[in-house]
mmJSON file of the N, C-alpha and C atoms, coordinates in Angstrom:
{"data_MODEL":{"atom_site":{
"group_PDB":["ATOM","ATOM","ATOM","ATOM","ATOM","ATOM","ATOM","ATOM","ATOM","ATOM","ATOM","ATOM","ATOM","ATOM","ATOM","ATOM","ATOM","ATOM","ATOM","ATOM","ATOM","ATOM","ATOM","ATOM","ATOM","ATOM","ATOM","ATOM","ATOM","ATOM","ATOM","ATOM","ATOM","ATOM","ATOM","ATOM","ATOM","ATOM","ATOM","ATOM","ATOM","ATOM","ATOM","ATOM","ATOM","ATOM","ATOM","ATOM","ATOM","ATOM","ATOM","ATOM","ATOM","ATOM","ATOM","ATOM","ATOM","ATOM","ATOM","ATOM","ATOM","ATOM","ATOM","ATOM","ATOM","ATOM","ATOM","ATOM","ATOM","ATOM","ATOM","ATOM","ATOM","ATOM","ATOM","ATOM","ATOM","ATOM","ATOM","ATOM","ATOM","ATOM","ATOM","ATOM","ATOM","ATOM","ATOM","ATOM","ATOM","ATOM","ATOM","ATOM","ATOM","ATOM","ATOM","ATOM","ATOM","ATOM","ATOM","ATOM","ATOM","ATOM","ATOM","ATOM","ATOM","ATOM","ATOM","ATOM","ATOM","ATOM","ATOM","ATOM","ATOM","ATOM","ATOM","ATOM","ATOM","ATOM","ATOM","ATOM","ATOM","ATOM","ATOM","ATOM","ATOM","ATOM","ATOM","ATOM","ATOM","ATOM","ATOM","ATOM","ATOM","ATOM","ATOM","ATOM","ATOM","ATOM","ATOM","ATOM","ATOM","ATOM","ATOM","ATOM","ATOM","ATOM","ATOM","ATOM","ATOM","ATOM","ATOM","ATOM","ATOM","ATOM","ATOM","ATOM","ATOM","ATOM","ATOM","ATOM","ATOM","ATOM","ATOM","ATOM","ATOM","ATOM","ATOM","ATOM","ATOM","ATOM","ATOM","ATOM","ATOM","ATOM","ATOM","ATOM","ATOM","ATOM","ATOM","ATOM","ATOM","ATOM","ATOM","ATOM","ATOM","ATOM","ATOM","ATOM","ATOM","ATOM","ATOM","ATOM","ATOM","ATOM","ATOM","ATOM","ATOM","ATOM","ATOM","ATOM","ATOM","ATOM","ATOM","ATOM","ATOM","ATOM","ATOM","ATOM","ATOM","ATOM","ATOM","ATOM","ATOM","ATOM","ATOM","ATOM","ATOM","ATOM","ATOM","ATOM","ATOM","ATOM"],
"id":[1,2,3,4,5,6,7,8,9,10,11,12,13,14,15,16,17,18,19,20,21,22,23,24,25,26,27,28,29,30,31,32,33,34,35,36,37,38,39,40,41,42,43,44,45,46,47,48,49,50,51,52,53,54,55,56,57,58,59,60,61,62,63,64,65,66,67,68,69,70,71,72,73,74,75,76,77,78,79,80,81,82,83,84,85,86,87,88,89,90,91,92,93,94,95,96,97,98,99,100,101,102,103,104,105,106,107,108,109,110,111,112,113,114,115,116,117,118,119,120,121,122,123,124,125,126,127,128,129,130,131,132,133,134,135,136,137,138,139,140,141,142,143,144,145,146,147,148,149,150,151,152,153,154,155,156,157,158,159,160,161,162,163,164,165,166,167,168,169,170,171,172,173,174,175,176,177,178,179,180,181,182,183,184,185,186,187,188,189,190,191,192,193,194,195,196,197,198,199,200,201,202,203,204,205,206,207,208,209,210,211,212,213,214,215,216,217,218,219,220,221,222],
"type_symbol":["N","C","C","N","C","C","N","C","C","N","C","C","N","C","C","N","C","C","N","C","C","N","C","C","N","C","C","N","C","C","N","C","C","N","C","C","N","C","C","N","C","C","N","C","C","N","C","C","N","C","C","N","C","C","N","C","C","N","C","C","N","C","C","N","C","C","N","C","C","N","C","C","N","C","C","N","C","C","N","C","C","N","C","C","N","C","C","N","C","C","N","C","C","N","C","C","N","C","C","N","C","C","N","C","C","N","C","C","N","C","C","N","C","C","N","C","C","N","C","C","N","C","C","N","C","C","N","C","C","N","C","C","N","C","C","N","C","C","N","C","C","N","C","C","N","C","C","N","C","C","N","C","C","N","C","C","N","C","C","N","C","C","N","C","C","N","C","C","N","C","C","N","C","C","N","C","C","N","C","C","N","C","C","N","C","C","N","C","C","N","C","C","N","C","C","N","C","C","N","C","C","N","C","C","N","C","C","N","C","C","N","C","C","N","C","C","N","C","C","N","C","C"],
"label_atom_id":["N","CA","C","N","CA","C","N","CA","C","N","CA","C","N","CA","C","N","CA","C","N","CA","C","N","CA","C","N","CA","C","N","CA","C","N","CA","C","N","CA","C","N","CA","C","N","CA","C","N","CA","C","N","CA","C","N","CA","C","N","CA","C","N","CA","C","N","CA","C","N","CA","C","N","CA","C","N","CA","C","N","CA","C","N","CA","C","N","CA","C","N","CA","C","N","CA","C","N","CA","C","N","CA","C","N","CA","C","N","CA","C","N","CA","C","N","CA","C","N","CA","C","N","CA","C","N","CA","C","N","CA","C","N","CA","C","N","CA","C","N","CA","C","N","CA","C","N","CA","C","N","CA","C","N","CA","C","N","CA","C","N","CA","C","N","CA","C","N","CA","C","N","CA","C","N","CA","C","N","CA","C","N","CA","C","N","CA","C","N","CA","C","N","CA","C","N","CA","C","N","CA","C","N","CA","C","N","CA","C","N","CA","C","N","CA","C","N","CA","C","N","CA","C","N","CA","C","N","CA","C","N","CA","C","N","CA","C","N","CA","C","N","CA","C","N","CA","C","N","CA","C","N","CA","C","N","CA","C"],
"label_alt_id":[null,null,null,null,null,null,null,null,null,null,null,null,null,null,null,null,null,null,null,null,null,null,null,null,null,null,null,null,null,null,null,null,null,null,null,null,null,null,null,null,null,null,null,null,null,null,null,null,null,null,null,null,null,null,null,null,null,null,null,null,null,null,null,null,null,null,null,null,null,null,null,null,null,null,null,null,null,null,null,null,null,null,null,null,null,null,null,null,null,null,null,null,null,null,null,null,null,null,null,null,null,null,null,null,null,null,null,null,null,null,null,null,null,null,null,null,null,null,null,null,null,null,null,null,null,null,null,null,null,null,null,null,null,null,null,null,null,null,null,null,null,null,null,null,null,null,null,null,null,null,null,null,null,null,null,null,null,null,null,null,null,null,null,null,null,null,null,null,null,null,null,null,null,null,null,null,null,null,null,null,null,null,null,null,null,null,null,null,null,null,null,null,null,null,null,null,null,null,null,null,null,null,null,null,null,null,null,null,null,null,null,null,null,null,null,null,null,null,null,null,null,null],
"label_comp_id":["MET","MET","MET","THR","THR","THR","LEU","LEU","LEU","ARG","ARG","ARG","GLU","GLU","GLU","LEU","LEU","LEU","SER","SER","SER","PRO","PRO","PRO","GLY","GLY","GLY","GLN","GLN","GLN","ALA","ALA","ALA","ALA","ALA","ALA","LYS","LYS","LYS","VAL","VAL","VAL","VAL","VAL","VAL","ALA","ALA","ALA","ILE","ILE","ILE","ASN","ASN","ASN","ALA","ALA","ALA","GLU","GLU","GLU","GLY","GLY","GLY","GLY","GLY","GLY","PHE","PHE","PHE","LYS","LYS","LYS","ARG","ARG","ARG","ARG","ARG","ARG","ILE","ILE","ILE","MET","MET","MET","ASP","ASP","ASP","MET","MET","MET","GLY","GLY","GLY","ILE","ILE","ILE","THR","THR","THR","THR","THR","THR","GLY","GLY","GLY","ILE","ILE","ILE","ALA","ALA","ALA","ILE","ILE","ILE","LYS","LYS","LYS","MET","MET","MET","ILE","ILE","ILE","LYS","LYS","LYS","VAL","VAL","VAL","ALA","ALA","ALA","PRO","PRO","PRO","LEU","LEU","LEU","GLY","GLY","GLY","ASP","ASP","ASP","PRO","PRO","PRO","ILE","ILE","ILE","GLU","GLU","GLU","VAL","VAL","VAL","THR","THR","THR","VAL","VAL","VAL","ARG","ARG","ARG","GLY","GLY","GLY","TYR","TYR","TYR","GLN","GLN","GLN","LEU","LEU","LEU","SER","SER","SER","LEU","LEU","LEU","ARG","ARG","ARG","LYS","LYS","LYS","GLU","GLU","GLU","GLU","GLU","GLU","ALA","ALA","ALA","SER","SER","SER","SER","SER","SER","ILE","ILE","ILE","GLN","GLN","GLN","VAL","VAL","VAL","GLU","GLU","GLU","VAL","VAL","VAL","VAL","VAL","VAL"],
"label_asym_id":["A","A","A","A","A","A","A","A","A","A","A","A","A","A","A","A","A","A","A","A","A","A","A","A","A","A","A","A","A","A","A","A","A","A","A","A","A","A","A","A","A","A","A","A","A","A","A","A","A","A","A","A","A","A","A","A","A","A","A","A","A","A","A","A","A","A","A","A","A","A","A","A","A","A","A","A","A","A","A","A","A","A","A","A","A","A","A","A","A","A","A","A","A","A","A","A","A","A","A","A","A","A","A","A","A","A","A","A","A","A","A","A","A","A","A","A","A","A","A","A","A","A","A","A","A","A","A","A","A","A","A","A","A","A","A","A","A","A","A","A","A","A","A","A","A","A","A","A","A","A","A","A","A","A","A","A","A","A","A","A","A","A","A","A","A","A","A","A","A","A","A","A","A","A","A","A","A","A","A","A","A","A","A","A","A","A","A","A","A","A","A","A","A","A","A","A","A","A","A","A","A","A","A","A","A","A","A","A","A","A","A","A","A","A","A","A","A","A","A","A","A","A"],
"label_entity_id":["1","1","1","1","1","1","1","1","1","1","1","1","1","1","1","1","1","1","1","1","1","1","1","1","1","1","1","1","1","1","1","1","1","1","1","1","1","1","1","1","1","1","1","1","1","1","1","1","1","1","1","1","1","1","1","1","1","1","1","1","1","1","1","1","1","1","1","1","1","1","1","1","1","1","1","1","1","1","1","1","1","1","1","1","1","1","1","1","1","1","1","1","1","1","1","1","1","1","1","1","1","1","1","1","1","1","1","1","1","1","1","1","1","1","1","1","1","1","1","1","1","1","1","1","1","1","1","1","1","1","1","1","1","1","1","1","1","1","1","1","1","1","1","1","1","1","1","1","1","1","1","1","1","1","1","1","1","1","1","1","1","1","1","1","1","1","1","1","1","1","1","1","1","1","1","1","1","1","1","1","1","1","1","1","1","1","1","1","1","1","1","1","1","1","1","1","1","1","1","1","1","1","1","1","1","1","1","1","1","1","1","1","1","1","1","1","1","1","1","1","1","1"],
"label_seq_id":[1,1,1,2,2,2,3,3,3,4,4,4,5,5,5,6,6,6,7,7,7,8,8,8,9,9,9,10,10,10,11,11,11,12,12,12,13,13,13,14,14,14,15,15,15,16,16,16,17,17,17,18,18,18,19,19,19,20,20,20,21,21,21,22,22,22,23,23,23,24,24,24,25,25,25,26,26,26,27,27,27,28,28,28,29,29,29,30,30,30,31,31,31,32,32,32,33,33,33,34,34,34,35,35,35,36,36,36,37,37,37,38,38,38,39,39,39,40,40,40,41,41,41,42,42,42,43,43,43,44,44,44,45,45,45,46,46,46,47,47,47,48,48,48,49,49,49,50,50,50,51,51,51,52,52,52,53,53,53,54,54,54,55,55,55,56,56,56,57,57,57,58,58,58,59,59,59,60,60,60,61,61,61,62,62,62,63,63,63,64,64,64,65,65,65,66,66,66,67,67,67,68,68,68,69,69,69,70,70,70,71,71,71,72,72,72,73,73,73,74,74,74],
"pdbx_PDB_ins_code":[null,null,null,null,null,null,null,null,null,null,null,null,null,null,null,null,null,null,null,null,null,null,null,null,null,null,null,null,null,null,null,null,null,null,null,null,null,null,null,null,null,null,null,null,null,null,null,null,null,null,null,null,null,null,null,null,null,null,null,null,null,null,null,null,null,null,null,null,null,null,null,null,null,null,null,null,null,null,null,null,null,null,null,null,null,null,null,null,null,null,null,null,null,null,null,null,null,null,null,null,null,null,null,null,null,null,null,null,null,null,null,null,null,null,null,null,null,null,null,null,null,null,null,null,null,null,null,null,null,null,null,null,null,null,null,null,null,null,null,null,null,null,null,null,null,null,null,null,null,null,null,null,null,null,null,null,null,null,null,null,null,null,null,null,null,null,null,null,null,null,null,null,null,null,null,null,null,null,null,null,null,null,null,null,null,null,null,null,null,null,null,null,null,null,null,null,null,null,null,null,null,null,null,null,null,null,null,null,null,null,null,null,null,null,null,null,null,null,null,null,null,null],
"Cartn_x":[50.637,51.41,50.358,50.645,49.843,50.401,49.699,49.956,51.008,51.203,52.465,53.641,53.83,55.09,55.533,54.768,55.232,56.365,57.272,58.234,57.758,58.396,58.188,58.237,57.38,57.443,56.737,56.41,56.007,54.313,53.891,52.456,51.761,50.327,49.937,48.534,47.527,46.347,45.763,44.752,44.275,43.302,43.438,43.037,41.819,42.322,41.097,41.345,40.254,40.333,39.97,40.91,41.022,40.384,39.275,38.721,37.095,36.645,35.269,34.517,33.209,32.362,32.711,32.638,32.742,34.451,35.324,36.811,36.784,36.294,36.248,35.471,34.123,33.714,34.487,35.108,35.923,36.962,37.763,38.724,38.063,36.902,36.091,35.786,35.302,34.698,36.048,37.445,38.286,38.693,37.814,38.435,39.061,39.503,40.261,39.211,39.141,38.208,38.929,38.411,39.082,39.158,40.306,40.527,41.189,41.025,41.63,43.225,43.715,45.325,45.771,46.721,47.388,48.778,49.648,50.835,51.357,52.454,53.027,53.951,53.75,54.618,55.558,55.616,56.414,56.234,56.946,57.049,57.635,56.67,57.215,58.666,59.403,60.861,60.781,59.6,59.45,58.581,58.296,57.406,56.219,55.53,53.993,53.757,52.714,52.261,52.734,51.983,52.375,51.513,51.983,51.421,51.17,49.994,49.78,48.69,49.037,47.979,47.042,45.778,44.571,43.659,43.06,42.109,42.511,43.812,44.112,44.369,44.086,44.49,45.378,46.179,47.026,46.431,46.673,46.261,47.137,47.077,48.081,47.223,47.719,47.328,48.062,47.615,48.392,48.948,50.046,50.506,49.506,48.852,47.857,46.868,46.522,45.122,45.902,47.057,47.814,47.875,48.109,48.454,46.974,45.831,44.6,44.098,45.207,44.947,45.844,45.066,46.092,46.114,47.14,47.73,48.331,48.453,49.042,50.193,51.405,52.298,51.938,51.911,51.732,53.056],
"Cartn_y":[-45.596,-46.952,-47.675,-48.298,-49.421,-50.855,-51.585,-52.916,-53.452,-52.854,-52.981,-52.514,-51.746,-51.328,-51.969,-52.854,-53.881,-54.91,-55.039,-56.024,-57.518,-58.453,-59.738,-60.045,-60.738,-60.852,-59.658,-58.651,-57.469,-57.657,-57.546,-57.428,-56.182,-55.96,-54.543,-54.814,-53.775,-53.717,-53.026,-53.32,-52.573,-51.373,-50.105,-48.969,-48.478,-48.648,-48.396,-49.087,-49.119,-49.566,-48.479,-47.842,-47.104,-47.335,-48.046,-48.435,-47.938,-48.548,-48.07,-49.377,-49.583,-50.538,-51.965,-52.664,-53.962,-54.568,-53.739,-53.91,-53.907,-52.905,-52.771,-53.902,-54.349,-55.446,-56.893,-56.907,-58.143,-58.356,-57.349,-57.24,-57.489,-56.95,-57.203,-58.762,-59.168,-60.999,-61.608,-61.108,-62.081,-61.985,-61.134,-61.174,-59.985,-58.978,-57.854,-56.579,-56.415,-55.453,-54.65,-53.392,-52.448,-53.125,-52.979,-53.605,-54.888,-55.509,-56.784,-57.016,-57.926,-58.226,-58.888,-58.191,-58.874,-58.947,-59.997,-60.255,-60.543,-59.893,-59.87,-61.324,-62.411,-63.497,-63.32,-63.191,-63.131,-62.076,-61.803,-61.355,-62.16,-62.078,-62.868,-62.423,-63.181,-62.697,-61.37,-61.115,-59.939,-59.006,-59.202,-58.095,-58.234,-59.198,-59.246,-60.742,-61.318,-60.863,-61.039,-60.499,-60.622,-61.483,-62.416,-63.235,-62.785,-62.796,-62.329,-63.34,-63.162,-64.018,-63.368,-63.572,-62.891,-63.705,-63.682,-64.334,-65.852,-66.194,-67.657,-68.249,-67.72,-68.298,-67.363,-68.057,-67.22,-66.662,-65.463,-64.928,-64.236,-64.411,-63.699,-62.457,-61.482,-60.14,-59.366,-58.888,-57.825,-56.875,-56.035,-55.178,-53.916,-53.742,-52.758,-52.687,-54.082,-54.299,-53.923,-54.433,-53.885,-52.42,-51.728,-50.387,-49.589,-50.041,-49.597,-49.861,-50.711,-50.958,-50.446,-49.694,-48.918,-49.465,-49.442,-50.368,-49.377,-49.808,-49.434,-50.412,-50.345,-51.472,-51.407,-52.912,-53.057,-53.663],
"Cartn_z":[102.429,101.834,101.16,99.962,99.326,99.58,99.202,99.472,98.512,97.391,96.44,96.942,97.863,98.544,99.842,100.144,101.203,100.953,101.436,101.454,101.896,101.37,101.674,103.138,103.875,105.273,106.207,105.488,106.273,106.465,107.562,107.787,107.901,107.502,107.431,107.817,107.888,108.121,107.096,106.23,105.344,105.923,105.257,105.747,104.583,103.463,102.37,101.013,100.299,98.973,98.181,97.253,96.461,95.13,94.863,93.666,93.74,92.365,92.114,91.681,91.668,90.984,91.115,90.076,89.913,90.359,90.333,90.539,92.177,92.747,94.022,94.7,94.107,94.602,94.581,93.611,93.271,94.425,94.729,95.817,96.943,97.297,98.587,98.757,97.657,97.464,97.871,97.344,97.781,99.298,100.041,101.343,102.08,100.997,101.447,101.767,102.987,103.64,104.546,104.576,105.638,107.003,107.762,109.032,109.092,107.995,108.02,107.804,108.652,108.549,107.216,106.459,105.52,105.528,104.672,105.05,103.563,103.28,101.934,102.064,101.068,101.211,100.154,98.932,97.817,96.64,95.87,94.553,93.684,92.435,91.175,90.735,90.298,89.633,88.868,87.946,87.351,87.915,89.216,89.884,89.896,89.044,88.95,88.665,89.427,90.644,91.787,92.951,94.229,94.959,96.124,96.774,98.008,98.58,99.909,100.882,102.105,103.061,103.571,103.195,104.052,104.461,105.617,106.126,106.353,106.394,106.4,105.224,104.157,102.589,101.96,100.838,99.952,98.762,98.527,97.304,96.259,94.962,94.066,93.585,93.449,92.906,92.067,90.92,90.243,90.838,90.43,91.221,90.875,89.861,89.526,90.681,90.951,92.059,93.449,93.701,95.002,95.293,94.008,94.425,94.617,94.548,94.969,96.52,97.153,98.422,99.492,100.132,101.147,102.486,102.864,104.336,105.216,106.193,107.428,108.1,108.224,108.701,110.134,110.387,111.875,112.428],
"occupancy":[1.0,1.0,1.0,1.0,1.0,1.0,1.0,1.0,1.0,1.0,1.0,1.0,1.0,1.0,1.0,1.0,1.0,1.0,1.0,1.0,1.0,1.0,1.0,1.0,1.0,1.0,1.0,1.0,1.0,1.0,1.0,1.0,1.0,1.0,1.0,1.0,1.0,1.0,1.0,1.0,1.0,1.0,1.0,1.0,1.0,1.0,1.0,1.0,1.0,1.0,1.0,1.0,1.0,1.0,1.0,1.0,1.0,1.0,1.0,1.0,1.0,1.0,1.0,1.0,1.0,1.0,1.0,1.0,1.0,1.0,1.0,1.0,1.0,1.0,1.0,1.0,1.0,1.0,1.0,1.0,1.0,1.0,1.0,1.0,1.0,1.0,1.0,1.0,1.0,1.0,1.0,1.0,1.0,1.0,1.0,1.0,1.0,1.0,1.0,1.0,1.0,1.0,1.0,1.0,1.0,1.0,1.0,1.0,1.0,1.0,1.0,1.0,1.0,1.0,1.0,1.0,1.0,1.0,1.0,1.0,1.0,1.0,1.0,1.0,1.0,1.0,1.0,1.0,1.0,1.0,1.0,1.0,1.0,1.0,1.0,1.0,1.0,1.0,1.0,1.0,1.0,1.0,1.0,1.0,1.0,1.0,1.0,1.0,1.0,1.0,1.0,1.0,1.0,1.0,1.0,1.0,1.0,1.0,1.0,1.0,1.0,1.0,1.0,1.0,1.0,1.0,1.0,1.0,1.0,1.0,1.0,1.0,1.0,1.0,1.0,1.0,1.0,1.0,1.0,1.0,1.0,1.0,1.0,1.0,1.0,1.0,1.0,1.0,1.0,1.0,1.0,1.0,1.0,1.0,1.0,1.0,1.0,1.0,1.0,1.0,1.0,1.0,1.0,1.0,1.0,1.0,1.0,1.0,1.0,1.0,1.0,1.0,1.0,1.0,1.0,1.0,1.0,1.0,1.0,1.0,1.0,1.0],
"B_iso_or_equiv":[0.0,0.0,0.0,0.0,0.0,0.0,0.0,0.0,0.0,0.0,0.0,0.0,0.0,0.0,0.0,0.0,0.0,0.0,0.0,0.0,0.0,0.0,0.0,0.0,0.0,0.0,0.0,0.0,0.0,0.0,0.0,0.0,0.0,0.0,0.0,0.0,0.0,0.0,0.0,0.0,0.0,0.0,0.0,0.0,0.0,0.0,0.0,0.0,0.0,0.0,0.0,0.0,0.0,0.0,0.0,0.0,0.0,0.0,0.0,0.0,0.0,0.0,0.0,0.0,0.0,0.0,0.0,0.0,0.0,0.0,0.0,0.0,0.0,0.0,0.0,0.0,0.0,0.0,0.0,0.0,0.0,0.0,0.0,0.0,0.0,0.0,0.0,0.0,0.0,0.0,0.0,0.0,0.0,0.0,0.0,0.0,0.0,0.0,0.0,0.0,0.0,0.0,0.0,0.0,0.0,0.0,0.0,0.0,0.0,0.0,0.0,0.0,0.0,0.0,0.0,0.0,0.0,0.0,0.0,0.0,0.0,0.0,0.0,0.0,0.0,0.0,0.0,0.0,0.0,0.0,0.0,0.0,0.0,0.0,0.0,0.0,0.0,0.0,0.0,0.0,0.0,0.0,0.0,0.0,0.0,0.0,0.0,0.0,0.0,0.0,0.0,0.0,0.0,0.0,0.0,0.0,0.0,0.0,0.0,0.0,0.0,0.0,0.0,0.0,0.0,0.0,0.0,0.0,0.0,0.0,0.0,0.0,0.0,0.0,0.0,0.0,0.0,0.0,0.0,0.0,0.0,0.0,0.0,0.0,0.0,0.0,0.0,0.0,0.0,0.0,0.0,0.0,0.0,0.0,0.0,0.0,0.0,0.0,0.0,0.0,0.0,0.0,0.0,0.0,0.0,0.0,0.0,0.0,0.0,0.0,0.0,0.0,0.0,0.0,0.0,0.0,0.0,0.0,0.0,0.0,0.0,0.0],
"pdbx_formal_charge":[null,null,null,null,null,null,null,null,null,null,null,null,null,null,null,null,null,null,null,null,null,null,null,null,null,null,null,null,null,null,null,null,null,null,null,null,null,null,null,null,null,null,null,null,null,null,null,null,null,null,null,null,null,null,null,null,null,null,null,null,null,null,null,null,null,null,null,null,null,null,null,null,null,null,null,null,null,null,null,null,null,null,null,null,null,null,null,null,null,null,null,null,null,null,null,null,null,null,null,null,null,null,null,null,null,null,null,null,null,null,null,null,null,null,null,null,null,null,null,null,null,null,null,null,null,null,null,null,null,null,null,null,null,null,null,null,null,null,null,null,null,null,null,null,null,null,null,null,null,null,null,null,null,null,null,null,null,null,null,null,null,null,null,null,null,null,null,null,null,null,null,null,null,null,null,null,null,null,null,null,null,null,null,null,null,null,null,null,null,null,null,null,null,null,null,null,null,null,null,null,null,null,null,null,null,null,null,null,null,null,null,null,null,null,null,null,null,null,null,null,null,null],
"auth_seq_id":[1,1,1,2,2,2,3,3,3,4,4,4,5,5,5,6,6,6,7,7,7,8,8,8,9,9,9,10,10,10,11,11,11,12,12,12,13,13,13,14,14,14,15,15,15,16,16,16,17,17,17,18,18,18,19,19,19,20,20,20,21,21,21,22,22,22,23,23,23,24,24,24,25,25,25,26,26,26,27,27,27,28,28,28,29,29,29,30,30,30,31,31,31,32,32,32,33,33,33,34,34,34,35,35,35,36,36,36,37,37,37,38,38,38,39,39,39,40,40,40,41,41,41,42,42,42,43,43,43,44,44,44,45,45,45,46,46,46,47,47,47,48,48,48,49,49,49,50,50,50,51,51,51,52,52,52,53,53,53,54,54,54,55,55,55,56,56,56,57,57,57,58,58,58,59,59,59,60,60,60,61,61,61,62,62,62,63,63,63,64,64,64,65,65,65,66,66,66,67,67,67,68,68,68,69,69,69,70,70,70,71,71,71,72,72,72,73,73,73,74,74,74],
"auth_comp_id":["MET","MET","MET","THR","THR","THR","LEU","LEU","LEU","ARG","ARG","ARG","GLU","GLU","GLU","LEU","LEU","LEU","SER","SER","SER","PRO","PRO","PRO","GLY","GLY","GLY","GLN","GLN","GLN","ALA","ALA","ALA","ALA","ALA","ALA","LYS","LYS","LYS","VAL","VAL","VAL","VAL","VAL","VAL","ALA","ALA","ALA","ILE","ILE","ILE","ASN","ASN","ASN","ALA","ALA","ALA","GLU","GLU","GLU","GLY","GLY","GLY","GLY","GLY","GLY","PHE","PHE","PHE","LYS","LYS","LYS","ARG","ARG","ARG","ARG","ARG","ARG","ILE","ILE","ILE","MET","MET","MET","ASP","ASP","ASP","MET","MET","MET","GLY","GLY","GLY","ILE","ILE","ILE","THR","THR","THR","THR","THR","THR","GLY","GLY","GLY","ILE","ILE","ILE","ALA","ALA","ALA","ILE","ILE","ILE","LYS","LYS","LYS","MET","MET","MET","ILE","ILE","ILE","LYS","LYS","LYS","VAL","VAL","VAL","ALA","ALA","ALA","PRO","PRO","PRO","LEU","LEU","LEU","GLY","GLY","GLY","ASP","ASP","ASP","PRO","PRO","PRO","ILE","ILE","ILE","GLU","GLU","GLU","VAL","VAL","VAL","THR","THR","THR","VAL","VAL","VAL","ARG","ARG","ARG","GLY","GLY","GLY","TYR","TYR","TYR","GLN","GLN","GLN","LEU","LEU","LEU","SER","SER","SER","LEU","LEU","LEU","ARG","ARG","ARG","LYS","LYS","LYS","GLU","GLU","GLU","GLU","GLU","GLU","ALA","ALA","ALA","SER","SER","SER","SER","SER","SER","ILE","ILE","ILE","GLN","GLN","GLN","VAL","VAL","VAL","GLU","GLU","GLU","VAL","VAL","VAL","VAL","VAL","VAL"],
"auth_asym_id":["A","A","A","A","A","A","A","A","A","A","A","A","A","A","A","A","A","A","A","A","A","A","A","A","A","A","A","A","A","A","A","A","A","A","A","A","A","A","A","A","A","A","A","A","A","A","A","A","A","A","A","A","A","A","A","A","A","A","A","A","A","A","A","A","A","A","A","A","A","A","A","A","A","A","A","A","A","A","A","A","A","A","A","A","A","A","A","A","A","A","A","A","A","A","A","A","A","A","A","A","A","A","A","A","A","A","A","A","A","A","A","A","A","A","A","A","A","A","A","A","A","A","A","A","A","A","A","A","A","A","A","A","A","A","A","A","A","A","A","A","A","A","A","A","A","A","A","A","A","A","A","A","A","A","A","A","A","A","A","A","A","A","A","A","A","A","A","A","A","A","A","A","A","A","A","A","A","A","A","A","A","A","A","A","A","A","A","A","A","A","A","A","A","A","A","A","A","A","A","A","A","A","A","A","A","A","A","A","A","A","A","A","A","A","A","A","A","A","A","A","A","A"],
"auth_atom_id":["N","CA","C","N","CA","C","N","CA","C","N","CA","C","N","CA","C","N","CA","C","N","CA","C","N","CA","C","N","CA","C","N","CA","C","N","CA","C","N","CA","C","N","CA","C","N","CA","C","N","CA","C","N","CA","C","N","CA","C","N","CA","C","N","CA","C","N","CA","C","N","CA","C","N","CA","C","N","CA","C","N","CA","C","N","CA","C","N","CA","C","N","CA","C","N","CA","C","N","CA","C","N","CA","C","N","CA","C","N","CA","C","N","CA","C","N","CA","C","N","CA","C","N","CA","C","N","CA","C","N","CA","C","N","CA","C","N","CA","C","N","CA","C","N","CA","C","N","CA","C","N","CA","C","N","CA","C","N","CA","C","N","CA","C","N","CA","C","N","CA","C","N","CA","C","N","CA","C","N","CA","C","N","CA","C","N","CA","C","N","CA","C","N","CA","C","N","CA","C","N","CA","C","N","CA","C","N","CA","C","N","CA","C","N","CA","C","N","CA","C","N","CA","C","N","CA","C","N","CA","C","N","CA","C","N","CA","C","N","CA","C","N","CA","C","N","CA","C","N","CA","C","N","CA","C","N","CA","C"],
"pdbx_PDB_model_num":[1,1,1,1,1,1,1,1,1,1,1,1,1,1,1,1,1,1,1,1,1,1,1,1,1,1,1,1,1,1,1,1,1,1,1,1,1,1,1,1,1,1,1,1,1,1,1,1,1,1,1,1,1,1,1,1,1,1,1,1,1,1,1,1,1,1,1,1,1,1,1,1,1,1,1,1,1,1,1,1,1,1,1,1,1,1,1,1,1,1,1,1,1,1,1,1,1,1,1,1,1,1,1,1,1,1,1,1,1,1,1,1,1,1,1,1,1,1,1,1,1,1,1,1,1,1,1,1,1,1,1,1,1,1,1,1,1,1,1,1,1,1,1,1,1,1,1,1,1,1,1,1,1,1,1,1,1,1,1,1,1,1,1,1,1,1,1,1,1,1,1,1,1,1,1,1,1,1,1,1,1,1,1,1,1,1,1,1,1,1,1,1,1,1,1,1,1,1,1,1,1,1,1,1,1,1,1,1,1,1,1,1,1,1,1,1,1,1,1,1,1,1]
}}}
């Protein structure tokens, strides 16, 4: 399952980041790393972006970015 597929209010654990190069580095610099807990907060009215909580702060991601993050619902 990807982060994009979570429903608002659902929590998950990051399993893998399916990206390469600078894009993967940017995701990791934002605090999204393997094994970290992440929670979907809300989705914008038109579906993009989504808002998540990770490491105690809120972060907005595009659907395309969220699609590259594999999660496991906890």
